[in-house]
N, C-alpha and C positions, 0 to 999 in steps of 0.2 A: 370783751372790754377794751376799750380803744388803750393804747399805750403807748410811751417811748416819745420824744421830741418832736417829732413828724407828725406825728398820729393829733399831738395836745395842738401843734401847730397848725396843724390841718382846721380843730375845728375851732379855735381863735380866729383864722379868717374865716374859714363859714361861716360862722358866729357874725361876725365883724362886714359883713357882706349881708346878710340879712339883715344886723341889725340899721344899719346906713338905707338899706328899700324896704322904711316902713312904707305901706300900702297907704294910697291917698287915691284909689280910684276908685271910683263909686261903681259900684256895680250893676246900675242903675244905667250906667252910662256908653255901656258895651255890648256888643251883639252877642249871639247862643256861641259863639268860638272863645269869644274874648270871658264870660261868665263860664265856659268852661274849664278857659285857661288859670281863671282865678282860682274856682274851686279847688284843681288840683292843684296850683300852687302853693295855696293858703291849708289844702291837706295836707302836703308834704311838708311841708316846714312845722306844721303841730305835729305831725309824728316823727320829725326828725327832733324837735324840742323833749318830745313824750320819750325818744330813747336816749336822750345826754341825759334827762333826769334820774332815767332807771339803771343805767350805766355809772351814775356819781353815786346810787346810794347802794350798787353795789359793790363798787371800790371801797366806799366807806365798811363794809362788811369786814374787809382785807384789814382794820384796825381792832384790835382786840378790846380797847379800851371804850371802843364805838359802838359795836357790836350792837350790843342791846339795845341801846337806843335806836340804834338805825333800823336795827330790826324789829322795833316793838311802837318806832313811832315813826321814825323819816320817810321808808319803805311806805308805810298805809296812807301818809298823810299828801307825800308828791304824788303817787300815786293817782290821786285824787283831783290834785292839781290841773291837767288839763281840761278834766270833766268838766269843775267847780267853777274854771275863767270862765271858759265858754257858757254856764249857764248863767254868771252874775252879770255879765256883761248884756246876755240878752235880756235883762229886766233895766236897763242905762238908759240915759238918752231921754229926751220927750215922753213926758208919763201916757200919752197917749198911745206913740209909735211901740214905747218898751211894753205896752199891754198885749200888743198883737204879736211882738218879735221876743214875749216871753214865751210865747209856744215853741220856739226854737231851741230853748233852754228845758223844758219839760221833754219836750222828745229827744234832746241826749242825754238827761235822766234815765228817763224807760227805756230806749234805746242802746244806754250804755249797761244798765242792772241786766235789763230783759236779756240781750245780747251774751255777756259775759257768762251769764249762768243758762247758757242754752248751748250758744255754738261752741265755743271753746271748749267745755264742759263736754257737749258728745264726743268732738275728737278727740279730748282727751280721754273718754273711754273708750274711744277705737283705738288709737295708740298704744294702750297701755293695756292693751286684753290681752287676757290668759287662758289657759283651760280652763271648765271648770272641771274639777275633781270628780268621776262617778263612782272614785271610792271615799270619798270625805266630805259626804252628804252635798256635791255640789260648791263646793268652795274652792273659791281661784287657785291654782297651783302654780304659787311664785318659785317653788326649788324647779321645775322646767317652764320657762317662758317662752319655750321657743313652740307655734301656734301647732296644733297638730289636727284641729279642729275647723271646717268650715260654717257652720251653723254660727249664726250671730245670738241665736239664744244659748248657745253651751261652751260660750266665751264671753267675757265681761272682768268687772275688776272686784273688788275688794273696798269699801265703805270703812272705813277706822273712826275711833271711838272720837279721835277727833273731827273728823268729816261730820258726824254726827254733833258734836257741838257746836259747830262754826254753825250750821243750818238752824241751828236752835237760836244762837247767837244773831243773826241773820233776820229771823223771824221777829226778833223782841224788839230792833231797831226799826222792822215798820210801824212800831205805833204814834210815832208822828202824824203816818198818813193821814189815819182816823180822826186824828185832833185837829186835823184842818176840813179834812172831808165833810163828814157830818155835818156840821154847821153849813158847810156849801151845798150839801142836800135840799136844806131848808132855803137857800135865799137867792133870789131874784132878783133882776131890776138891772140899769146901768154899773158900772166900775166903781164910783163910788159909793153906791149903796154896798154893795157886796163888799166891797172893804171895810167900810165900816162895822159892817156885822162882822167879816172875818178878823178883824184886827188883834183882838184879844186872844181868840183861838191861835192865832199865828204864833202872836207873843209866846203863849203856855207850848207849842209848837216847836219855836228856837228855843227854849230853854231846855225842853225835854232830849231835842237833835244833839244840841253843845254837850248836856248830860252825858248822853250815850255815848257820844261822841269821844269824852274826857274817857268814860269807862272802855270803849274800847282800847283804846291805847294802853289804858292802867293795865289790862289783863294781855295784853298782848308783851308789854316791858315784864310783867311779871313770868309770861311765858317764856321769855329770850332764849333759854338756855334747856327747852324740852328736843322733844326730838326733830319735830318740822323744821324750826329753827336752824338746828344743826345743820340737816339737812342744805337747807337754803344756803350756808354758810359756805359748808364743805362743796359743794357745786361749785362756788363761785372763786374757791380758792383753787379749785381743782381747771377750770378752764382760765385762770387767770395763769397760773403757771403751762398749762398748754400752748396758751398764745406766746410764752415771751416775756410777760408783759412786767413779770418781778423774778428772783432767783427761789430757790429754793428756802433758803433760809430770812429773806424778804418777807415771804410770802406767812411762814408760822413760824419764826422766831419768838417774836413779840405774842403770839397766841400759847404756843408750849411752856412760853416763861410766866407766862398770867396761868396758866394750871398749875405749872409747879409750883408757884406760889401758893394758889390756893393746896395743893396740896401738904404742901411745911404747913401752915396752918394748921390745919384739919389734925396733921399728925401732934402738933404741940400740944393738943387738947386732950390728947387720948394720955394717959397714965402710962410709961414706958415701960412697966414693969408688967403692964398686961398688954401689952403691943405685938403684937405679929403680920406682920403684912407681908407682903408676896415680894414686895419690894428689899427686903431685910434677909441678910443671911444669917442672924445668931446675934451676929457681932455690931449691927447699925442696919442704915440705907445704904445699899449699891447705888448711890448716884449716874452708873451709866446704864441705868433700866428706869423705860420711860414707867409711870404710873399705868395703872390700867384704862383709866381715862386719856390719857397722852396719849397711849398706843393703840386705843380705839379710833383718835382722832387722825392720826398719821396712816394707819390702816384705811381708815376711810378713803384717804385722800392719794395714797401711794401705791394702793394694793391694785389698781390696772396699770399701773409703771413697770412695778414687780414682776406682773407676769409677762408684761411685753417685752422687757429686757432682759427676761429668762429665758432666752433663744431655744434653745433645745430642750424647753419644757420638764426639765427635771426637777422645778420647784425650789433650784438653789443659781445663785450668783455669783459667779467666779469676780474675781480682780479685775480684769479687762471689762464685763459688764457692770461692774460698779463704776468702776472711773467715766464710762460712757453716760451714765445715767446721771454722775455728777454734771458732766460737761453739758448734758445737754439740756437741763434744770439750772446752768448761767450758776455752777456754784465754782470757785478759782481760790479752791482749797487748795496748799502746797500739798504736791504728791506724795510725800513723804508721812506727813499729817494722813493722809487716809489710806496708804498703804498701813499705818499703825491701827488706828480703827479697826481697818478690815482683818487685821491679825488680831486682835482683841478679842471679836466675834467668831471667829475663826478657830475655832477652843480644837477640836481635832485635828488641826492641820489638812486639810483635804485641798483647801485653795477656796472653798468655796463657802457659802452663808447662806440659810436657808431663810424664809419669809422673816419668820418670830426675830432672828439678826441682823436683817438686814433693818429690820423698825428698829430697832435699838441702837444700830452705826448710827441712820439716818438722824434720830435721835440725838446723839453725841455729837455732830456736825452740826445740826442746827443749835444745840445751846453751848456747845465749849469749845467752839471754832472761832476764830474773825477772818475777814477777808485778810490775802498776802498778798503782797506787793511786790512786785520783778519773782526775780528768783528764776534757774533753770526747773525749777518744781511747779512751775505754775498752769495750772488746768489752763486752757485756750478756751477762748470763749466757743459759744454755738459753733456761730459762723468758720471758724478758723477748723473745725474738727474734719476729719478725715470723710470721704466719699462715703464709704463703709457707717460712721458713725450717723451722718443723714441720710441715710437709708431707713437707717436702723428709726432715728427720729421720727421721720414720716409713718412709721408703723403705730407712732405711741399719741393714741388716739384720746385716752384720755376720758372714755366713755362720748366720744364725739362726733357724730353723725359722718358718716363716709364722704361725704359728697359735698361737706362744707370745704371752702375756698380757707388756704393756709397765707397766712399773711408773713410780711416781710419783718422779721423779728427786731424792733429799732433795740441797741443794748444801753438806753442812758440811763435806765431805775438800775437793770440789771449792774449795773459797772459799779454802783453803791453798797455801801455798806445796808446790812438791813436795816439799822435806825436809820439813814437816811433815805432809804426807801419808802417807810412808813411815813417820814413826812412829806416827801415828794407825790405819794398816794392822797395825801387828806388833800393837799395843794391844788393835787388834779382835780380830783373828788369836786371841790367846793366850786372849783370854777366852771366844770360841768355843770352843777347843779344850779347854780346862779345864770347861767347864760340859757341856760334848755328853759329855768321859768322865767326869766327876760323875754324872752321869747315869746312861749305860751300867751303870757302880759299882752304883749303889743300884739299879737296876732289873733289872737280869741273873737275880739272886736270885729273888726273885716270878714274873718269868717260866718260869723253870725247875719251879717249882711246880705254876703254872699249866697247861704243857706234860704234867707229871707224873700230874693230873688226871685233864686230859681222857685219858689213857692209860688207866687206871684204871677210867672209866666208860665208857670204850668198849671196852675190854676187849679191848685188844690193846695191843703192848708199846711202850713211852715211847717207842724209838728211831725207828720210824715217824711218829709226833705230831712230833719234834723234825726229823727230814729235812726233813718238805714244808713247816711252819710256820717255824722259826728261820731259815732263808734269807732270807725274805721280807723281817724285820725288820731281818738283820744286813746285809744285802748289795747293800738296794736303789738305796745310790748308788755304787756300781760298774756295775749293771746298767745306770743312767740314762746313766752316762760312755760305756761301751762303744756305746751305743748313737748317742750325741751324735757321737763321735767316727764311727762308721763311716758314718753317715750323709753326711759330707762326700763321698764315693765318690773318695778318693785313695789312694795306694797309699801315703803314710807314716801319713795315719789311719787307714787298715785296719791298719797295722802296730800301730799306738800301744793301737788296740779291745783286739787279740787277747793284743799281747805284757803288757796288764795283768792280764787274767786267767789266764792265766798264770802271773803275777807273784804274783797273789792265792792260786793253789792252791801254789805257794811258800810263803808264806808260811804256810799253813795247815800246809803237812807238814813246817815247822820249827819256827815259835814257837806255833801253836798245839797243835803234837803234842808239844810239850816239856811243854807243863801237863800232858797227861795223863800223861807217864811222871815227873813230878814229883809227881803223885797216890797214882800206884804204887808207885814208892818212897819218898816219907815219910808217906804215912798206910797203908800196906800198904793201897791196892785191887786187887781183880785185874785184868788184862785178858785178859776172855772174850768178843771180839766179832770173830772168825776170819772169819764169814761178810759183817760188814762190811767189814773189811779188805781181805777180796778184791776186793770190789768197786770201793772206792776206788783200789787199784794197778790193778785191770783196765782201768776207765776212764783215768784214767791214760795206762797203756801203749801204749793204743788211741787217746788222743790224740794221745799223742807221736809215733803212726806217720803219724798223717794230715799231721802239722805239718811233717813232713821235706820234705813235696809241695813243687814253686815254686805250685800255686793250688788253689784247695778252690771248687768246683762249688756251685750253690747248692741242688742235688739230694741232694750230700753232707751241707751242713749239716744237710739235716732229717732223715737220717738218723743223724748226733748230737742232733738234738734229743728223740728218741724214745727216748738212753740212760739218759736220766733217769729216767722211768719203769720203761725196761729193768731200772734198777742195784735198785729197788725191789725189783721182781720177785726178781732172783737173790740178792736176801737170804734173802727167803722163803721159799725154794726150797731154799736151800742151811742154811737155820735147820730147813726139814720133814725133809730127810733127815738131821740128827743134828749138824749143827755145829753152835757154840754161835754 
């Protein structure tokens, strides 16, 4: 997640240059080199915009009051915007030309849907694979994620109930394809004749697409507090803390306070004489101990940090290690305050705190302290810390890959209070979303023209060009995110990776397909893509069958990978035998 004044300035300057350089070059007027340059340029810009949208959406997950709405509505919707925009512009302009360029949009739809369900899915299985346990009915062994077996048939991943349910939703949302394809099988003639016969079916398909779209978003909002959504939010918070974009309290205070209020309301509804909670000591609530839900959240985010700062590996942190931890997480809390909190939880006077005490101490510092200004006891910012601290900080990866580059950490947000950091996050996130969406809207039409021109010069149908090239620009963020989660090699993270891919396919079946239905109904275009439709539905049907299992081997993952090129071959064969 990009952060800081310099990063924000970089985004603004880059976006300004992009927006000022509105493309006016006609692809037909350039040579082969110029066409390749346009393809690379527009593809890079759309990929950049897609990443801006993804990063802006992730930033909003740091705001508790918006997290449910963002996870349930904003992320799925904005994730489909790059694909949807290409599809929309493919059907605009002169009606006859639009009928031809519509193939580019269909190629983007098919390529995006099939690619997401095959290439990143297979790579997720490969990166997230663990050994199958011979002593436990060949179930994936997540207790020992380190691979010891080389055979692809003896390694793989678990497919949870959430993955099974996601596949069912994906398959349900393919219904609109049948609504438009059944009449298309029996209609022939010119565009106007076919369009007239399909118009009412397209209207019905549009209504069904929009209904499924709303249903999908509703279910996502309802599940915004389930394990999958929590996992994604925790991953975003950890990544943001790792990069130093916000301080510990800036990332967690609002979230923890929200859960604290929720716990208080729950307690208020319980009769006091029957209440007996782990948080009470017989005389009432111990306000210095987090609830079970808050403790689980903090452990999910800070567990790796505790283990990293526990230099001698004895399961405890001493006072110096605790101070270093707070300094590296940009907390400028008065030294005396930190010492007092540490002493409160160092109940045996050993000079150390264990893991549970560490979590409780962090809870107190997050909820009950405020930024100190000045004074000799003020903790220094991270960049002013000692060389030993910096060397230790470099070891704090927070689940990140060892080969990822570390960025110079700006301190414009970390110097603010937690409340000010939250407001700054919202401003930055919305600026990224607005800029990213504007770029997508501006460059999708030129990208459609470039893909059409490539098809003309290569003397191949535009569908095949778009099928291969469009997903690279529009779906890069989904591919990267799925690999990030899968590489963690846990049952939960592989579930996050695979359900996100299923969700992207469901969005294509609803939001993106509704655009085509609208173009057919309102513009009088014809749906003449039977071969492409069969390929899209068939791949989703096969993936639905695979996803109903309890596990998937790495070998099966490679079989799924082959579906991407095989689907292109299937379309070509069907068209060769006369199917439109």
